[in-house]
C-alpha positions, 0 to 999 in steps of 0.5 A: 257256111260256104267254103272257098280258097283262102286269100293271102291277106288272110294269113294272120287272121287264119293263123290266129283262128288255128291257135284259138282252136288248138288252145280249146283242148286245154294245152298250156302256154308253153306247149302252144308257144312251141307249136306257134310256127306250125300254127302260122300260115304265110301269105305265099303258102295259101295256093301251094298248100291248097288252103281253104276257108269255111266262112259264115254265109251271112257275115263272111267271117272265117269259121274254119280252115283246112288244107290239102297238101302233097301231090297225087296219088298220096296226099296229106290233110295238113290243117283242119281247125274250127273256131272254138265256139263253133266246134260240134256244129258240123263245120269240121265234118264239112271241111273234111268232106270238101277236102276229100272231094277236092282230093278225089277230083285231083287224082289222089287215092289216099290221104295221111292225117297227122292228128292232134290226139283229141281229134283221133275220134273225129277222124276215125268216125269219118273212116280214117284208120290208124297207122302204126308209128309215125312220130309224135302225133297219131297218124291215120290214113284215108282211102279214096276209092274212085267215084262210082260211074253212075254218080258221075253220069248223073251229076257230072261230078258237080253240085246240082240244082234240085227241082221237086216237080213231082205233081207236074211230072204226074200231071203229064199222064192225066189229071191229078186229084187234090189229094194227089197234089197234096201228097205230091207236095209232101213227097217233093221234099225228097228232091233235096236228096236226088243228088249227093250235094245240092247247090240249090233246092227248089220245092213246091211247098213251104218247108220248116226253117232249119230242116235243110240245115239238119240234113246238111250237117249230117251229109257235110253239105256246104251252103245250099240255097233254098227256094220253096212255096213255088207251087205245083210246078216249081220248074215252070215257076222258076222260068216265070221269074227271070231273076230267079232263073238267072240266079240258079243258072249263075250257080253253074250247076246242072239242073236235076228234076224229079221227072222230065217235063217241058219246063225242067227240060228248058232249065236243064237244056236236055229235052227228050224226043217224043215218046221217050216217056212212054214206058212210064205206062204200066201197059207199055212197060209190060210189053217191054218186059214180055219182049225181053223176058225170054233171055232171062231164065229167072224171070216170069212176066205176069199175064196182063189184060186191058179193060176199057172200064170197070165193068170189063175189069170186073168181068175179067177179075170175077172169072179169074176169082171163080177159078181161085186166081187172084188179080191185080187191078191197075191204072195205067199210071200211078205212083207208090202203089196208088191206083192199084188194088189186089182182088183175091176173092169175089167179095173183094171185087166191088170195093176194089173197083170202086176205089179206082177211076172208071178206066181204062184199067189193067188186070194183071195176074197176081203173083205170090212168092216165098214168105217173107218175100224180097221185092227188089227194085233196080235203079239205073242211069242212062247218060247223055250218050245213051250208056246205061249205068247201074246204081244198085238193087234195093229191097222194097218194103211193100204193104199190100200194093203200097210202097212203104220204103226201101233198104239199100246196101251190103247184104240187103238183097240175096246175091242171086236176086240181085244178079237177076234184077241187075241183068234185067234192069240193064237190059231194060235200060238199053231199050230205054236208051234206044227209045231216046230216054235219058236220065234216072229210071228204075224197074220194080219186081215182086218175088215169084214162085220158084225163086223167080222175079216178076217185073211189075213197072218201070219208073222214068223218074226219081223215087224213094230208093233214088234218095236212099242210093244218093245218101249211101253214096254221100256217106260212103264218100265222106265217112268211109266204108259201106253204109246200109240206108233205109228210106221210110216214107211214112212214120205216123206221129203221135202228135201234130207238131208246128214247124219250130217244135218239129225241128227241136224234136228232130234235132234231139232225135238226130243226136240220139240216133248218132249215139247209137252210130246211126245217121237220121235224115228227116226227108219229109217234114211237111206232113207233121201238122196234118190232121193225121200227122206223119213224116218221112226219114232216111236212116243209115248205119254200118250194119243191118242190126244197127239200122234196125235198132235206129228204126225202132228208136225212131218209131218209138219216139214218134209214138211217144210224142202224144204221151209227151204232150199229155204229160206236159198238160 
């Protein structure tokens, strides 16, 4: 659906919609007649009451109506009605979110709702809180805290066009293998979530019909344009299609890309100076960490050595292993733990090195910390003026050296760990800004002995945690409170699912999660028909315990898929 300002000539049709919606709750004719005046809009009221219409994006027919009334800082959510046949499809939630966005932008700090008794549960689920007294109708209040500074720095407070150019970004630093391209095509789906409310999403692979709608309903998105199957460099593909480029520019929305490339810079109008991406290199980031660490007493920087090839790396690792020291062997560039192997004994050396390119390689001191460790990641944004904005600190899930996911939100990282990661992450951001970098970045750490942290790499791009922070921001704004969000990048599926069956199964699973108070967002749907099928999801809840329960539900449902198909046979 699309949301737009109501027109004076729609007063009669919108009034009729409001009356049909009120009658949905079973009120008798006498009651509805008594309400007729308050359920009638006049043509001259549309602008004064800030009336908006949700319309079907295909037919243009009105499917909902709402209004934001009063003057800042205190306002009133005056109307919110949905066509009865469409109640329960997310239209009311999207209208509500639209009003909150409008109110926040206009300087409102709180809204009052005089709710129909049947709608109290709806408003409470979206963060409104009852106020004692207030007359014949239940009264609720909605707090509107100011939008986070990092979010405004990232989007300008606007909807955005999202470019899933993962493979193109990685290709700037060396060849990407066929397996790497395939993986990048799957993970590019996360680009749908690199802004809290996209105007359009541009992806390299074909995605299942209905997938974006599942996300839109949960995050209260208005109509989002989808352009998929554009190849490994979707930004370049847009530039090669003048009509598509013109269409996307006509949306008057900033372009945000997974990572900076020449093509994405041309679309966004924000090129980077030469060398601005150099700290994507693990060798360059290590040098920066070493320079900054003396000012941060709770940090330790692992020693690192350069090896021109496998033989030199083998000699260094073997010598360390003979003394009982473990090593991490890395390629200079790699994502999600790819190109990284841990060697803790000589017998691990040969298979570890065979799994890596011939070189050059980096050998790094292997750091072990407390069990279970908290391996934090710091995310930040360098704005156009070079100012650093902290997004947050999350707790990564790491298996061996492979990134598995992240949890962000209250209580997920101990206070001291968060303070250490934040202080160092901001210091890194200032250095990145001085080098000319602008945009999203993160700093990853591992837990080190003595309750210290060891920084391991800088990512000058979006990552899985970025999507988790974005989802948290959207849910906090549209549903109130402070959510805990977990990104799980690879959940094995017990059976291969074609697109239509996948969407049906995900719709059911989304409803089951909602019954527990959790939000499910299918973030990576395109791998569900791989020979070894899997999917990525984000889960959100208001407490860590509820989040853990939702994860258990999703994992069990994914495992049960195989048995479901066996039973049908």
